[in-house]
C-alpha positions as CSV (number, residue, x, y, z in Angstrom):
1,X,-11.6,5.8,33.9
2,X,-7.7,6.3,33.9
3,X,-5.4,4.5,30.8
4,X,-2.7,2.0,30.9
5,X,0.3,1.7,28.4
6,X,-0.8,-1.4,27.6
7,X,-4.7,-0.1,26.7
8,X,-2.8,2.7,24.5
9,X,-1.0,0.7,23.0
10,X,-3.9,-1.7,22.3
11,X,-6.2,1.3,21.1
12,X,-3.2,2.7,18.8
13,X,-3.2,-1.1,17.2
14,X,-6.8,-0.7,16.4
15,X,-7.2,2.7,15.5
16,X,-4.3,1.2,13.1
17,X,-6.1,-1.8,11.7
18,X,-9.5,0.5,12.0
19,X,-7.7,2.9,9.4
20,X,-6.7,0.3,6.8
21,X,-9.7,-1.3,6.6
22,X,-11.3,2.2,6.6
23,X,-8.9,2.9,3.2
24,X,-10.5,0.0,1.3
25,X,-14.4,0.8,2.7
26,X,-13.7,4.7,0.9
27,X,-11.7,2.7,-2.0
28,X,-14.8,0.4,-2.5
29,X,-17.5,3.3,-1.6
30,X,-15.9,5.7,-3.8
31,X,-15.2,3.6,-6.4
32,X,-18.7,2.4,-6.9
33,X,-20.0,5.9,-6.3
34,X,-17.8,6.8,-9.3
35,X,-19.2,4.4,-11.5
36,X,-22.8,5.1,-10.7
37,X,-22.7,8.5,-10.8
38,X,-20.1,9.4,-13.2
39,X,-20.1,6.5,-15.6
40,X,-23.5,4.9,-15.7
41,X,-25.4,8.3,-15.0
42,X,-27.5,7.3,-11.9
43,X,-29.1,9.3,-8.9
44,X,-26.4,10.8,-6.2
45,X,-28.6,9.4,-3.7
46,X,-28.7,5.7,-5.3
47,X,-25.0,5.6,-6.0
48,X,-23.9,6.7,-2.5
49,X,-26.6,3.7,-0.9
50,X,-24.8,1.1,-2.7
51,X,-21.7,2.4,-2.4
52,X,-21.8,2.4,1.5
53,X,-23.5,-1.2,0.9
54,X,-20.6,-2.9,-0.6
55,X,-18.5,-0.9,1.7
56,X,-20.2,-2.2,4.6
57,X,-20.3,-5.6,3.7
58,X,-16.3,-5.4,3.3
59,X,-16.2,-3.4,6.8
60,X,-18.4,-6.1,8.8
61,X,-16.0,-8.7,8.2
62,X,-12.7,-7.6,8.6
63,X,-13.7,-5.7,11.2
64,X,-15.2,-8.6,13.2
65,X,-12.9,-10.8,12.6
66,X,-9.2,-8.3,12.5
67,X,-10.0,-5.1,14.2
68,X,-12.2,-5.8,17.2
69,X,-12.2,-9.7,17.7
70,X,-15.3,-10.1,19.1
71,X,-16.7,-13.0,20.6
72,X,-20.3,-12.3,20.9
73,X,-22.8,-13.9,18.7
74,X,-22.9,-13.3,14.5
75,X,-26.4,-11.9,14.8
76,X,-26.1,-9.9,17.8
77,X,-22.8,-8.2,16.0
78,X,-24.5,-7.7,12.7
79,X,-27.7,-6.5,14.4
80,X,-26.0,-3.4,16.2
81,X,-23.4,-3.3,13.6
82,X,-26.5,-2.8,11.0
83,X,-28.1,-0.5,13.2
84,X,-24.5,2.1,13.6
85,X,-24.5,1.6,9.6
86,X,-28.1,3.0,9.3
87,X,-27.3,5.8,12.2
88,X,-24.4,6.6,10.3
89,X,-25.6,6.4,7.3
90,X,-28.5,8.9,8.2
91,X,-25.9,11.4,9.1
92,X,-24.1,11.0,6.4
93,X,-27.1,11.6,3.8
94,X,-28.3,14.6,5.9
95,X,-24.4,16.0,5.8
96,X,-24.4,15.3,2.6
97,X,-28.4,17.3,1.8
98,X,-27.1,19.8,3.6
99,X,-24.2,20.7,1.6
100,X,-25.7,20.2,-1.9
101,X,-29.2,22.1,-1.2
102,X,-28.5,24.1,1.5
103,X,-24.9,25.5,0.4
104,X,-25.6,24.6,-3.0
105,X,-22.6,22.3,-4.1
106,X,-24.9,20.4,-6.4
107,X,-24.3,23.3,-9.0
108,X,-20.2,23.4,-8.3
109,X,-18.6,23.9,-12.4
110,X,-17.2,20.4,-13.3
111,X,-13.7,22.2,-13.9
112,X,-13.7,23.1,-10.0
113,X,-11.3,20.9,-9.3
114,X,-9.0,21.3,-12.7
115,X,-6.2,18.3,-12.3
116,X,-9.6,15.9,-11.5
117,X,-12.5,16.7,-14.2
118,X,-15.2,14.9,-13.8
119,X,-18.8,15.2,-14.1
120,X,-21.2,16.0,-11.0
121,X,-18.2,18.1,-9.1
122,X,-20.2,18.9,-6.3
123,X,-21.3,16.2,-5.6
124,X,-18.3,13.8,-5.8
125,X,-16.5,16.8,-3.6
126,X,-19.7,16.3,-1.1
127,X,-19.0,12.7,-0.8
128,X,-15.9,12.5,0.4
129,X,-16.6,14.9,2.8
130,X,-19.6,13.6,4.3
131,X,-17.9,10.3,4.2
132,X,-15.3,11.8,7.1
133,X,-18.2,12.4,8.8
134,X,-19.7,8.6,8.6
135,X,-16.1,7.3,9.6
136,X,-15.5,9.2,12.7
137,X,-19.3,8.4,13.9
138,X,-19.1,4.7,12.9
139,X,-15.9,4.3,14.4
140,X,-17.3,5.7,17.5
141,X,-20.6,3.7,17.3
142,X,-18.4,0.5,16.7
143,X,-16.0,0.4,19.4
144,X,-18.8,1.6,22.0
145,X,-21.4,-0.4,21.1
146,X,-21.2,-3.4,18.5
147,X,-17.6,-4.2,19.3
148,X,-17.7,-3.0,23.1
149,X,-15.0,-5.4,24.9
150,X,-16.8,-6.7,27.7
151,X,-15.7,-8.1,31.0
152,X,-15.7,-12.1,31.2
153,X,-17.9,-12.2,34.2
154,X,-20.4,-9.8,32.2
155,X,-20.6,-12.0,28.8
156,X,-20.8,-15.5,31.2
157,X,-23.7,-13.6,32.7
158,X,-24.8,-12.8,29.3
159,X,-25.0,-16.3,28.4
160,X,-27.1,-17.4,31.1
């Protein structure tokens, strides 16, 4: 498959838009996680999933309308988006578990980052690292599956 300049430009703009949405998702997810885990003392898993759910709602709305500009049905896009979210969240939780339990990062001292004191420092650091895995996997899934650009003939054939 050979890409022309307009396809490269389109992909670059798409990645930039995806990044803007990603930053807003990251802020929503991290703030929710921090408030629930550190502020309220709730468990890592509950705080993690709650943050991702709020971030994914934001992500679906903006990615569908602004980044990928899909023409598929809402149900089609939402179904694939949720499947992708669950797969990528599972990857994120696996990475978290490996770092927290396998490498023992859950026991990091709370002052491991002297410029940012926090309770559960290891959990907060792992959350950020695991987010990188989630973000890359989620972009690939959404670009190649959820919001895949189809040839107009294929879309017409699917509607028949």
